[in-house]
BAKESE-520876 format. One record per residue (C-alpha): residue number from 1; residue in three letters; y, x, z. Coordinates in steps of 0.02 Angstrom, whole numbers, always signed. Each point is the difference from the previous one (the first is absolute). Layout:
N
+-----+-----+--------+--------+--------+
:   i :  aa :      y :      x :      z :
+-----+-----+--------+--------+--------+
: NUM : ALA :      Y :      X :      Z :
...
+-----+-----+--------+--------+--------+
END
This chain:
476
+-----+-----+--------+--------+--------+
:   i :  aa :      y :      x :      z :
+-----+-----+--------+--------+--------+
:   1 : UNK :   -870 :    -78 :   +566 :
:   2 : UNK :   +130 :   -103 :    +80 :
:   3 : UNK :   +100 :   +168 :     +5 :
:   4 : UNK :    -45 :    +23 :   -197 :
:   5 : UNK :    +86 :   -166 :    -52 :
:   6 : UNK :   +120 :     -5 :   +154 :
:   7 : UNK :   +105 :   +127 :   -105 :
:   8 : UNK :   +136 :    -24 :   -107 :
:   9 : UNK :    -96 :    +90 :   -160 :
:  10 : UNK :   -124 :   -113 :    +19 :
:  11 : UNK :    +94 :   -153 :    +38 :
:  12 : UNK :   +114 :    +43 :   -171 :
:  13 : UNK :   -172 :    +27 :    -93 :
:  14 : UNK :    -77 :   -193 :    +64 :
:  15 : UNK :   +159 :    -79 :    -25 :
:  16 : UNK :    +53 :    +72 :   -182 :
:  17 : UNK :   -188 :    -27 :    -65 :
:  18 : UNK :    -11 :   -179 :    +57 :
:  19 : UNK :   +184 :    -42 :    -66 :
:  20 : UNK :    -85 :    +65 :   -180 :
:  21 : UNK :   -161 :    -94 :    +22 :
:  22 : UNK :    +93 :   -157 :    +32 :
:  23 : UNK :   +126 :    +41 :   -152 :
:  24 : UNK :   -145 :    +50 :   -109 :
:  25 : UNK :   -106 :   -156 :    +37 :
:  26 : UNK :   +138 :   -110 :     -5 :
:  27 : UNK :    +69 :    +93 :   -198 :
:  28 : UNK :   -208 :    -25 :    -45 :
:  29 : UNK :     -8 :   -180 :    +49 :
:  30 : UNK :   +154 :    -70 :   -115 :
:  31 : UNK :    -38 :   +150 :   -131 :
:  32 : UNK :   -197 :   -105 :     +6 :
:  33 : UNK :    +78 :   -158 :     +6 :
:  34 : UNK :    +93 :    +38 :   -151 :
:  35 : UNK :   -119 :    +69 :    -97 :
:  36 : UNK :   -107 :   -151 :    +13 :
:  37 : UNK :   +128 :   -124 :    -31 :
:  38 : UNK :    +86 :    +86 :   -159 :
:  39 : UNK :   -187 :    +35 :    -76 :
:  40 : UNK :    -45 :   -186 :    +51 :
:  41 : UNK :   +158 :    -50 :    -94 :
:  42 : UNK :    -13 :    +91 :   -155 :
:  43 : UNK :   -185 :   -101 :    +25 :
:  44 : UNK :    +80 :   -151 :     +6 :
:  45 : UNK :    +70 :    +64 :   -157 :
:  46 : UNK :   -125 :    +35 :    -98 :
:  47 : UNK :    -94 :   -181 :    +38 :
:  48 : UNK :   +161 :   -119 :    -27 :
:  49 : UNK :    +30 :   +134 :   -177 :
:  50 : UNK :   -175 :    -40 :    -35 :
:  51 : UNK :     -7 :   -202 :    +78 :
:  52 : UNK :   +170 :    -10 :   -139 :
:  53 : UNK :   -102 :    +69 :   -136 :
:  54 : UNK :   -164 :    -93 :     -2 :
:  55 : UNK :   +128 :   -150 :    +52 :
:  56 : UNK :   +111 :    +33 :   -179 :
:  57 : UNK :   -145 :    -53 :   -109 :
:  58 : UNK :    -56 :   -125 :    +74 :
:  59 : UNK :   +175 :    -74 :    -15 :
:  60 : UNK :    -29 :    +45 :   -198 :
:  61 : UNK :   -154 :   -125 :    +20 :
:  62 : UNK :   -121 :   +142 :    -29 :
:  63 : UNK :   -173 :    -48 :     +7 :
:  64 : UNK :   -100 :    +56 :   +157 :
:  65 : UNK :   -106 :    +75 :    -68 :
:  66 : UNK :   +108 :    +64 :    -98 :
:  67 : UNK :   +121 :    +88 :   +122 :
:  68 : UNK :    -76 :   +159 :     +3 :
:  69 : UNK :     -2 :    +22 :   +180 :
:  70 : UNK :    +17 :   +180 :    +99 :
:  71 : UNK :   -174 :    +47 :    +29 :
:  72 : UNK :    +25 :   +187 :    +95 :
:  73 : UNK :    -31 :    +17 :   +177 :
:  74 : UNK :   +209 :    +13 :     -4 :
:  75 : UNK :    +45 :   -162 :    -29 :
:  76 : UNK :   -141 :   -168 :    +36 :
:  77 : UNK :    +95 :   -160 :    -36 :
:  78 : UNK :    -52 :   -200 :    +30 :
:  79 : UNK :    +57 :   -110 :    -86 :
:  80 : UNK :     +6 :   -184 :    +69 :
:  81 : UNK :    +40 :   -193 :     -8 :
:  82 : UNK :    +89 :    -93 :   +119 :
:  83 : UNK :   -166 :    -50 :    +92 :
:  84 : UNK :    -37 :   +151 :    +21 :
:  85 : UNK :   -143 :    +33 :   -151 :
:  86 : UNK :    -28 :   +153 :    -48 :
:  87 : UNK :    +60 :    +18 :   -205 :
:  88 : UNK :    +23 :   +186 :    -63 :
:  89 : UNK :    -66 :   +136 :    +80 :
:  90 : UNK :    -20 :   +191 :     +6 :
:  91 : UNK :   -166 :    +50 :    -94 :
:  92 : UNK :    -48 :   +133 :   +137 :
:  93 : UNK :    +42 :    -93 :   +158 :
:  94 : UNK :   -144 :    -33 :    +82 :
:  95 : UNK :    +71 :    -41 :   +201 :
:  96 : UNK :   +175 :    -45 :    +51 :
:  97 : UNK :    +76 :    -91 :   +152 :
:  98 : UNK :   +203 :     -2 :    +40 :
:  99 : UNK :    +28 :   -123 :   -142 :
: 100 : UNK :    -40 :   -172 :    +75 :
: 101 : UNK :   -171 :    +10 :   -154 :
: 102 : UNK :   -132 :    +95 :    +21 :
: 103 : UNK :    -75 :    -39 :   -150 :
: 104 : UNK :    -22 :   +125 :   -135 :
: 105 : UNK :    -70 :   -112 :   -140 :
: 106 : UNK :   +112 :   -119 :    -83 :
: 107 : UNK :    -33 :   -185 :     +8 :
: 108 : UNK :    -71 :    -59 :   -159 :
: 109 : UNK :    +51 :   -183 :    +51 :
: 110 : UNK :   +187 :    +52 :    +36 :
: 111 : UNK :    -23 :    +67 :   -182 :
: 112 : UNK :    -52 :   -175 :    -79 :
: 113 : UNK :   +101 :   -106 :   +111 :
: 114 : UNK :   +188 :    +79 :    +44 :
: 115 : UNK :    +37 :    -75 :   +189 :
: 116 : UNK :   +156 :   -122 :    +25 :
: 117 : UNK :   +134 :    +94 :     +9 :
: 118 : UNK :    +74 :   -143 :   +116 :
: 119 : UNK :   +168 :    -35 :    +30 :
: 120 : UNK :   +121 :   +139 :    -62 :
: 121 : UNK :   +151 :    -69 :    +85 :
: 122 : UNK :   -114 :    +29 :   +180 :
: 123 : UNK :   +157 :    +56 :    +92 :
: 124 : UNK :   -106 :   +129 :   +115 :
: 125 : UNK :    -36 :   +120 :   -144 :
: 126 : UNK :   +109 :    +76 :   -114 :
: 127 : UNK :    +57 :   -128 :   -180 :
: 128 : UNK :    -84 :    +99 :   -130 :
: 129 : UNK :    +33 :    -32 :   -213 :
: 130 : UNK :   -169 :     +3 :    -93 :
: 131 : UNK :    -20 :   +205 :    -82 :
: 132 : UNK :   +112 :    +19 :   +187 :
: 133 : UNK :    -43 :   +161 :   +128 :
: 134 : UNK :    +73 :    -35 :   +159 :
: 135 : UNK :   +103 :   +128 :    +60 :
: 136 : UNK :    -91 :    -11 :   +185 :
: 137 : UNK :   -154 :   +136 :    +31 :
: 138 : UNK :   -106 :    -51 :   +145 :
: 139 : UNK :    -78 :   +178 :    +75 :
: 140 : UNK :   -150 :    +35 :   +106 :
: 141 : UNK :   -162 :   +126 :    +42 :
: 142 : UNK :   -144 :     -6 :    -18 :
: 143 : UNK :   -172 :   +109 :    -99 :
: 144 : UNK :    -66 :    -13 :   -144 :
: 145 : UNK :   -143 :    +84 :    -74 :
: 146 : UNK :    -14 :    +80 :   -180 :
: 147 : UNK :   -121 :    +73 :    -77 :
: 148 : UNK :   -105 :    +26 :   +145 :
: 149 : UNK :   +158 :    +76 :    +86 :
: 150 : UNK :    +77 :   -102 :   +153 :
: 151 : UNK :   +182 :    +43 :    +74 :
: 152 : UNK :   +150 :    -88 :    +40 :
: 153 : UNK :   +123 :    -76 :    -77 :
: 154 : UNK :   +167 :    -68 :    -24 :
: 155 : UNK :     +4 :   -202 :    -89 :
: 156 : UNK :   +142 :    -62 :    -61 :
: 157 : UNK :     -1 :   -197 :    -63 :
: 158 : UNK :   +109 :    -56 :   -161 :
: 159 : UNK :     +3 :   -187 :    -45 :
: 160 : UNK :    +33 :    -61 :   -165 :
: 161 : UNK :     +8 :   -136 :    -73 :
: 162 : UNK :    -90 :    -82 :   -171 :
: 163 : UNK :    -13 :   -161 :    -95 :
: 164 : UNK :   -192 :    -20 :   +129 :
: 165 : UNK :    +30 :    +39 :   +140 :
: 166 : UNK :    +98 :   +148 :   +128 :
: 167 : UNK :    -84 :   +163 :    +12 :
: 168 : UNK :     +0 :   +121 :   +128 :
: 169 : UNK :    -29 :   +179 :    -61 :
: 170 : UNK :    -67 :   +123 :   +104 :
: 171 : UNK :    +22 :   +177 :    +14 :
: 172 : UNK :    -55 :   +169 :   +109 :
: 173 : UNK :    +57 :   +169 :     +3 :
: 174 : UNK :   -106 :   +129 :   +107 :
: 175 : UNK :    +37 :    +65 :   +182 :
: 176 : UNK :    -75 :   +151 :    -26 :
: 177 : UNK :   +156 :   +107 :    -23 :
: 178 : UNK :    +84 :    -63 :   +120 :
: 179 : UNK :   -153 :    -18 :   +139 :
: 180 : UNK :    -33 :   +214 :    -85 :
: 181 : UNK :   +178 :    +43 :    +48 :
: 182 : UNK :     +2 :    -71 :   +152 :
: 183 : UNK :   -160 :    +73 :    +71 :
: 184 : UNK :    +52 :   +188 :    -60 :
: 185 : UNK :   +172 :     -9 :    +55 :
: 186 : UNK :    -91 :    -43 :   +179 :
: 187 : UNK :   -125 :   +156 :    -20 :
: 188 : UNK :   +143 :    +89 :    -43 :
: 189 : UNK :   +100 :    -73 :   +154 :
: 190 : UNK :   -148 :    +23 :   +114 :
: 191 : UNK :    -43 :   +175 :    -42 :
: 192 : UNK :   +191 :    +58 :    -17 :
: 193 : UNK :    +77 :    -85 :   +158 :
: 194 : UNK :   -116 :   +114 :   +122 :
: 195 : UNK :    +38 :   +126 :    -86 :
: 196 : UNK :   +176 :     -4 :     -4 :
: 197 : UNK :     +4 :    -31 :   +172 :
: 198 : UNK :    -81 :   +121 :    +29 :
: 199 : UNK :   +114 :   +116 :    -75 :
: 200 : UNK :   +142 :    -86 :    +63 :
: 201 : UNK :    -47 :    +48 :   +177 :
: 202 : UNK :    -56 :   +187 :    -32 :
: 203 : UNK :   +198 :    +12 :    -83 :
: 204 : UNK :    +53 :    -87 :   +153 :
: 205 : UNK :    -96 :   +112 :   +125 :
: 206 : UNK :    +65 :   +159 :    -95 :
: 207 : UNK :   +191 :    -42 :     +2 :
: 208 : UNK :     +4 :    -64 :   +156 :
: 209 : UNK :    -90 :   +136 :    +68 :
: 210 : UNK :   +119 :   +113 :    -96 :
: 211 : UNK :   +130 :    -76 :    +62 :
: 212 : UNK :    -31 :    -38 :   +196 :
: 213 : UNK :    -51 :   +219 :    -15 :
: 214 : UNK :   +178 :    +27 :    +76 :
: 215 : UNK :     +7 :   -127 :   +147 :
: 216 : UNK :   -183 :    +89 :    +65 :
: 217 : UNK :    +58 :   +168 :    -16 :
: 218 : UNK :   +155 :    -60 :    +84 :
: 219 : UNK :   -106 :    -69 :   +131 :
: 220 : UNK :    -90 :   +123 :     +9 :
: 221 : UNK :   +146 :   +117 :    +49 :
: 222 : UNK :    +78 :    -95 :   +133 :
: 223 : UNK :   -168 :    -11 :    +67 :
: 224 : UNK :    +32 :   +163 :     -3 :
: 225 : UNK :   +167 :     +7 :    +74 :
: 226 : UNK :    -59 :   -117 :   +130 :
: 227 : UNK :   -137 :   +112 :    +77 :
: 228 : UNK :    +88 :   +175 :     -8 :
: 229 : UNK :   +154 :    -80 :    +54 :
: 230 : UNK :   +104 :    +94 :   -124 :
: 231 : UNK :   +142 :    -91 :    -85 :
: 232 : UNK :    +58 :   +145 :    -95 :
: 233 : UNK :   -162 :    -40 :   -122 :
: 234 : UNK :    +74 :   -142 :   -131 :
: 235 : UNK :   -139 :   -111 :   -115 :
: 236 : UNK :    -20 :    +30 :   -178 :
: 237 : UNK :   +134 :    -76 :   -124 :
: 238 : UNK :    -68 :    -55 :   -197 :
: 239 : UNK :   +103 :    +43 :   -139 :
: 240 : UNK :     +9 :   -193 :    -45 :
: 241 : UNK :   +133 :   -102 :    +42 :
: 242 : UNK :   -124 :   -164 :    +70 :
: 243 : UNK :    +14 :    -83 :   +160 :
: 244 : UNK :   -157 :   +130 :    +69 :
: 245 : UNK :   +134 :   +140 :    -55 :
: 246 : UNK :   +145 :    -92 :    +81 :
: 247 : UNK :   -104 :    -31 :   +172 :
: 248 : UNK :    -45 :   +192 :     -8 :
: 249 : UNK :   +190 :    +44 :     -2 :
: 250 : UNK :    +38 :   -144 :   +138 :
: 251 : UNK :   -152 :    +94 :    +91 :
: 252 : UNK :    +83 :   +151 :     +8 :
: 253 : UNK :   +131 :    -54 :    +57 :
: 254 : UNK :    -55 :    -75 :   +117 :
: 255 : UNK :    -77 :   +147 :    +60 :
: 256 : UNK :   +182 :    +96 :    -14 :
: 257 : UNK :    +74 :   -149 :   +133 :
: 258 : UNK :   -121 :    +15 :   +101 :
: 259 : UNK :    -21 :   +206 :     -8 :
: 260 : UNK :   +170 :     -7 :    +48 :
: 261 : UNK :     +7 :   -121 :   +141 :
: 262 : UNK :   -119 :    +99 :    +60 :
: 263 : UNK :    +69 :   +158 :     +5 :
: 264 : UNK :   +168 :    -96 :    +70 :
: 265 : UNK :   -119 :    -70 :   +153 :
: 266 : UNK :    -73 :   +167 :    +11 :
: 267 : UNK :   +197 :   +108 :     +1 :
: 268 : UNK :    +60 :   -151 :    +87 :
: 269 : UNK :   -143 :    +23 :   +168 :
: 270 : UNK :    +43 :   +182 :     -9 :
: 271 : UNK :   +203 :    -16 :     +2 :
: 272 : UNK :    -34 :   -144 :   +130 :
: 273 : UNK :   -116 :   +113 :   +104 :
: 274 : UNK :   +129 :   +151 :    -23 :
: 275 : UNK :   +152 :   -100 :    +51 :
: 276 : UNK :    -95 :    -78 :   +153 :
: 277 : UNK :    -75 :   +184 :    +33 :
: 278 : UNK :   +194 :    +72 :    +30 :
: 279 : UNK :    +63 :   -158 :   +177 :
: 280 : UNK :   -180 :    -25 :    +43 :
: 281 : UNK :    +17 :   +207 :    +63 :
: 282 : UNK :   +151 :     +8 :    +33 :
: 283 : UNK :    -19 :   -144 :   +128 :
: 284 : UNK :   -175 :    +60 :    +45 :
: 285 : UNK :    +77 :   +167 :    +39 :
: 286 : UNK :   +169 :    -99 :    +86 :
: 287 : UNK :   -125 :    -91 :   +120 :
: 288 : UNK :   -120 :   +175 :    +34 :
: 289 : UNK :   +149 :    +58 :    +57 :
: 290 : UNK :    +78 :    -94 :   +121 :
: 291 : UNK :   -171 :    -50 :    +70 :
: 292 : UNK :    -10 :   +184 :    +49 :
: 293 : UNK :   +188 :    +28 :    +32 :
: 294 : UNK :    +58 :   -170 :    +52 :
: 295 : UNK :   +172 :    +75 :     +8 :
: 296 : UNK :     -1 :    +47 :   -186 :
: 297 : UNK :    -37 :   -175 :    -85 :
: 298 : UNK :   +134 :    -44 :   -146 :
: 299 : UNK :    -27 :   -178 :    +23 :
: 300 : UNK :   +123 :    -50 :   -134 :
: 301 : UNK :    -83 :   +115 :   -111 :
: 302 : UNK :   -152 :    -95 :    +21 :
: 303 : UNK :    +74 :   -160 :    -32 :
: 304 : UNK :    +72 :    +50 :   -152 :
: 305 : UNK :   -176 :    +74 :    -63 :
: 306 : UNK :    -52 :   -159 :    +70 :
: 307 : UNK :   +108 :    -89 :   -105 :
: 308 : UNK :    -22 :    +84 :   -165 :
: 309 : UNK :   -192 :    -14 :    +19 :
: 310 : UNK :    +25 :   -201 :    +29 :
: 311 : UNK :   +118 :     -6 :   -165 :
: 312 : UNK :   -125 :   +125 :    -97 :
: 313 : UNK :   -136 :   -110 :    +45 :
: 314 : UNK :    +83 :   -169 :    -55 :
: 315 : UNK :    +50 :    +86 :   -153 :
: 316 : UNK :   -185 :    +46 :    -26 :
: 317 : UNK :    -57 :   -183 :    +25 :
: 318 : UNK :   +123 :    -73 :   -102 :
: 319 : UNK :    -76 :   +119 :   -133 :
: 320 : UNK :   -155 :    -43 :    +12 :
: 321 : UNK :    +36 :   -189 :    +23 :
: 322 : UNK :    +81 :    +37 :   -173 :
: 323 : UNK :   -124 :    +94 :    -76 :
: 324 : UNK :   -101 :   -125 :    +23 :
: 325 : UNK :    +60 :   -130 :   -100 :
: 326 : UNK :    +85 :   -102 :   +149 :
: 327 : UNK :   +114 :   -108 :    -86 :
: 328 : UNK :   +190 :    -61 :   +101 :
: 329 : UNK :    -25 :   -176 :    +91 :
: 330 : UNK :   +175 :    -84 :    +34 :
: 331 : UNK :   +110 :   -117 :    -79 :
: 332 : UNK :   +160 :    -15 :    -72 :
: 333 : UNK :   +149 :   +114 :    +77 :
: 334 : UNK :   +183 :    +23 :    -15 :
: 335 : UNK :     -2 :   +186 :    -55 :
: 336 : UNK :   +179 :    +34 :    +74 :
: 337 : UNK :    -38 :    -72 :   +146 :
: 338 : UNK :   -147 :   +103 :    +17 :
: 339 : UNK :   +119 :   +166 :    -40 :
: 340 : UNK :   +122 :    -30 :   +139 :
: 341 : UNK :   -120 :    -46 :   +124 :
: 342 : UNK :    -80 :   +157 :    -15 :
: 343 : UNK :   +143 :   +127 :    -18 :
: 344 : UNK :    +74 :    -90 :   +144 :
: 345 : UNK :   -150 :    +32 :   +121 :
: 346 : UNK :    +19 :   +192 :    -47 :
: 347 : UNK :    +38 :   +109 :   +151 :
: 348 : UNK :    +55 :   +159 :     +3 :
: 349 : UNK :    +31 :    +49 :   -184 :
: 350 : UNK :    +97 :   +154 :    -17 :
: 351 : UNK :   +109 :    -67 :   -149 :
: 352 : UNK :    +33 :   -174 :     +3 :
: 353 : UNK :    -37 :   -133 :   -108 :
: 354 : UNK :   +110 :   -123 :   -102 :
: 355 : UNK :    -94 :   -134 :    -91 :
: 356 : UNK :    +57 :   -113 :   -177 :
: 357 : UNK :    -54 :   -170 :    -50 :
: 358 : UNK :    -17 :   -153 :    +31 :
: 359 : UNK :   -138 :   -108 :    +50 :
: 360 : UNK :   -106 :   -148 :   -108 :
: 361 : UNK :    -83 :   +108 :   -106 :
: 362 : UNK :   -198 :    -50 :    +49 :
: 363 : UNK :   -170 :   +116 :    -25 :
: 364 : UNK :   -181 :    -64 :    +40 :
: 365 : UNK :    -90 :   +135 :   +125 :
: 366 : UNK :    -17 :    +70 :   +150 :
: 367 : UNK :   +147 :    +13 :   +140 :
: 368 : UNK :    -67 :   +147 :    +84 :
: 369 : UNK :    -62 :    +80 :   -157 :
: 370 : UNK :   +168 :     +2 :    -87 :
: 371 : UNK :   +100 :    +41 :   +156 :
: 372 : UNK :   -109 :   +145 :    +19 :
: 373 : UNK :    +61 :    +47 :   -188 :
: 374 : UNK :   +174 :     -6 :    +38 :
: 375 : UNK :     +6 :    +79 :   +166 :
: 376 : UNK :   -116 :   +157 :    -89 :
: 377 : UNK :   +110 :    +10 :   -158 :
: 378 : UNK :   +164 :     +4 :   +135 :
: 379 : UNK :    -97 :   +138 :   +110 :
: 380 : UNK :    -10 :    +98 :   -138 :
: 381 : UNK :   +194 :    -27 :    -61 :
: 382 : UNK :    +38 :    +67 :   +200 :
: 383 : UNK :    -87 :   +142 :     -2 :
: 384 : UNK :    +73 :    +76 :   -165 :
: 385 : UNK :   +190 :    -91 :    -10 :
: 386 : UNK :   +145 :    +92 :    +36 :
: 387 : UNK :   +111 :   -108 :    +66 :
: 388 : UNK :    -63 :   -184 :    -46 :
: 389 : UNK :   -110 :   -100 :    -56 :
: 390 : UNK :    +23 :   -170 :    -86 :
: 391 : UNK :   -149 :   -158 :    -26 :
: 392 : UNK :    +36 :   -140 :   -140 :
: 393 : UNK :    -82 :   -177 :    -45 :
: 394 : UNK :    +40 :    -66 :   -146 :
: 395 : UNK :    -85 :   -100 :   -136 :
: 396 : UNK :    -55 :    +86 :   -189 :
: 397 : UNK :    -45 :   -132 :    -95 :
: 398 : UNK :   -169 :    -97 :    +49 :
: 399 : UNK :     -6 :   +163 :   +120 :
: 400 : UNK :    +74 :    +26 :   +181 :
: 401 : UNK :    +50 :   +178 :    +42 :
: 402 : UNK :    +34 :    +99 :   +147 :
: 403 : UNK :    +86 :   +187 :     -5 :
: 404 : UNK :     +9 :   +111 :   +127 :
: 405 : UNK :   +102 :   +151 :    -49 :
: 406 : UNK :    +66 :   +174 :    +90 :
: 407 : UNK :   +102 :   +129 :    -43 :
: 408 : UNK :   -121 :   +123 :    +19 :
: 409 : UNK :    -64 :   +150 :    -97 :
: 410 : UNK :   -102 :   -148 :   -114 :
: 411 : UNK :   -173 :     +7 :    -71 :
: 412 : UNK :    -12 :   +148 :   -165 :
: 413 : UNK :    -85 :   -104 :   -136 :
: 414 : UNK :   -163 :   +101 :    -25 :
: 415 : UNK :    -28 :    -45 :   +181 :
: 416 : UNK :    +40 :   -200 :    -12 :
: 417 : UNK :   -167 :    -60 :     -7 :
: 418 : UNK :    -64 :   +133 :   +111 :
: 419 : UNK :    +55 :    -70 :   +146 :
: 420 : UNK :    -75 :   -160 :    +15 :
: 421 : UNK :   -163 :    +86 :    +16 :
: 422 : UNK :    -81 :    +22 :   +163 :
: 423 : UNK :    +21 :   +124 :   +116 :
: 424 : UNK :   +125 :    +99 :   -113 :
: 425 : UNK :   +173 :    +90 :    +72 :
: 426 : UNK :   +124 :    +88 :   -125 :
: 427 : UNK :    +77 :   +102 :   +133 :
: 428 : UNK :   -162 :   +109 :    +71 :
: 429 : UNK :   +111 :   +102 :   +117 :
: 430 : UNK :    +57 :   -172 :   +102 :
: 431 : UNK :    -71 :    -10 :   +141 :
: 432 : UNK :   -147 :   -161 :    +20 :
: 433 : UNK :    +95 :    -92 :   +131 :
: 434 : UNK :   +172 :    -26 :    -91 :
: 435 : UNK :    -90 :     -5 :   -192 :
: 436 : UNK :   -121 :   -137 :    +77 :
: 437 : UNK :   -214 :     +8 :    -83 :
: 438 : UNK :    +73 :    -41 :   -162 :
: 439 : UNK :    -85 :   -170 :    +10 :
: 440 : UNK :   +185 :   -122 :    -15 :
: 441 : UNK :    +15 :    +20 :   -190 :
: 442 : UNK :   -181 :    -25 :    -52 :
: 443 : UNK :    -15 :   -147 :   +117 :
: 444 : UNK :   +189 :   -109 :    -64 :
: 445 : UNK :    -76 :    +38 :   -176 :
: 446 : UNK :   -170 :    -49 :    +40 :
: 447 : UNK :    +73 :   -178 :    +59 :
: 448 : UNK :   +105 :    -27 :   -127 :
: 449 : UNK :   -141 :     +8 :   -125 :
: 450 : UNK :   -114 :   -123 :   +130 :
: 451 : UNK :   +162 :   -113 :     -9 :
: 452 : UNK :    +11 :    -17 :   -196 :
: 453 : UNK :   +138 :   +136 :     +6 :
: 454 : UNK :    +48 :   +177 :    -29 :
: 455 : UNK :    +83 :   +137 :    +94 :
: 456 : UNK :   +125 :   +146 :    -95 :
: 457 : UNK :    +98 :   +114 :    +18 :
: 458 : UNK :   +158 :    +81 :    -73 :
: 459 : UNK :   +152 :    +92 :     +5 :
: 460 : UNK :   +148 :   -103 :   +127 :
: 461 : UNK :   +173 :    -12 :    -87 :
: 462 : UNK :    +17 :   +105 :   +143 :
: 463 : UNK :    -72 :   +134 :    -45 :
: 464 : UNK :   -158 :    -21 :   +139 :
: 465 : UNK :   -162 :   -116 :     -9 :
: 466 : UNK :     -5 :   -169 :    -77 :
: 467 : UNK :   -145 :    -79 :    +56 :
: 468 : UNK :    -31 :   -173 :    -92 :
: 469 : UNK :   -126 :   -152 :    +83 :
: 470 : UNK :    -21 :   -136 :   -139 :
: 471 : UNK :   -102 :   -163 :    +60 :
: 472 : UNK :     +6 :   -161 :   -131 :
: 473 : UNK :    +95 :   -155 :    +70 :
: 474 : UNK :    -45 :   -155 :     +9 :
: 475 : UNK :    +37 :   -141 :    -60 :
: 476 : UNK :   +134 :    -95 :   +133 :
+-----+-----+--------+--------+--------+
END
């Protein structure tokens, strides 16, 4: 049960049903109140009209027995004097309440001896001239029994001034129509509301299930991919253009990136194993020969293989840290000073390196990693230059640029992206000792990207290769 109501489908259905229920109850209550108010006002208007109609006859000095009061059950009428004595009443009225005068038969004494109307200038009431009808209407509710039928009524009272006294005419209008309409509306709502809520719940359940069906397909496929470890599979993409379709496309893009990352890692491990195998095998052979024949031990060759193995291990370790998402640490550093320092520490270069540029271009990042980039670029230029290597440091808008140029053969345009791949050597005939492991440029680009910069290669003005490292400058 907890699992069922914990689903998105169930929660959406319950939520939609509750919202609709609250809205319908509020709307139904408002409709009932409005209907009741309108019908009561209509009954009051009817009672007002009847009271004024009778009051006009009284004002015209019509004798009480000749008033011709309505005798149907829809319009009970009473005429009382200022002392509350009944002067005239509808013929079929048997019982009444709510008018202040419960009598249903005229008072003979009142008919013979009219009551003293008192002072017409009394400030407690409206001043009326003889034969004048008051504009004010007093209203109330009560019951009346007319011709054996008891019902609720809305009563209206109108005062009229005659020669002898101020009289009050009470007239009623039945509330049966209002009560019947409200009762019918309540019954319809009580029956229709649950049915409507069932329809809303059913529609919401079906629509939500249809909308979430592709999500369940994505979940099942992801579970199958996890179980099979086959990253070549993809989740189904709906033909719609909604959020679920975008989720499927994003999931497939993530799987594609993950597959490429895993393939890259596998290739990296395979290439690293291949690269490590050669110096290790060479070193082992030399040591085994030296063990058997000490006079034949090539110490210089063993040291050279050890150094190459150490450099390769350092490169692989740095790449592993970069792949793990390691962010560069460090503060502000002067890029021009770093380049000059790195070049000045190089010894044994085949060709001289010329440095141009000014100090003061500050960037943020790891001094060690950026020095590694400059060293890798200069190493690459030394391997391919014909007579010289030139390094320049300059500002280009919001960027600091380090360019390393040589006068060698350059890099063919189709290969200018491939050279940044790991373990790539364009000259396959070149020996590993001369050409390196093919990791220097890959490391340089990865470090540049981690620092928010870029590394590109294009043709130098002298015809060789020109590598440009661009990094964001820091404001002075």
